[in-house]
C-alpha positions in Angstrom: 27.2 5.2 10.0 29.9 4.1 12.3 30.9 6.0 15.4 34.5 5.4 16.6 36.6 6.7 19.5 40.1 6.8 20.7 41.8 8.1 23.8 43.3 11.5 23.3 46.8 10.0 24.1 46.3 7.1 21.7 46.5 6.7 18.0 44.2 3.7 17.5 40.6 4.2 16.6 38.0 1.7 18.0 34.3 1.1 17.4 32.2 2.9 20.1 30.5 0.2 22.3 28.0 2.6 23.9 28.0 5.1 26.8 27.3 2.5 29.4 30.1 0.2 28.4 32.9 2.9 28.3 35.5 2.4 30.9 36.9 6.0 30.6 35.0 9.3 30.7 33.9 10.6 27.4 35.8 13.8 27.9 39.1 11.9 27.7 38.2 10.6 24.2 38.1 11.9 20.6 35.3 10.7 18.4 34.7 10.5 14.6 31.9 9.4 12.3 32.5 7.1 9.3 30.2 5.9 6.5 28.7 2.5 7.0 31.3 1.0 4.6 34.1 2.7 6.6 35.6 4.2 3.5 35.0 7.9 4.1 35.2 10.1 7.2 32.0 12.1 7.6 33.0 14.0 10.8 36.7 14.5 11.6 38.0 14.2 15.2 35.9 16.0 17.7 34.1 15.8 21.1 31.2 13.4 21.7 28.7 16.2 21.7 29.9 17.8 18.5 30.0 14.5 16.6 26.6 13.4 17.9 25.1 16.8 16.9 26.2 16.2 13.3 25.0 12.6 13.4 21.5 13.8 14.5 21.5 16.4 11.7 22.3 13.8 9.1 19.6 11.4 10.4 17.0 14.1 10.5 17.5 15.1 6.9 17.9 11.5 5.7 14.4 10.6 7.0 12.7 14.0 6.3 10.4 13.8 3.4 
């Protein structure tokens, strides 16, 4: 899965480099989650916490078994 972000005032999505490398606060950005081949959006635009919550749910059920 690929996590992308964009500034709320921007229209261009970029790959998320990591929390420590972000130059702006996370609250000023929108996030989304894509499949690893980048063809389908798994989670539409949302806050960092909301998108990461869904990411953790997907990972949990993917490895459960």
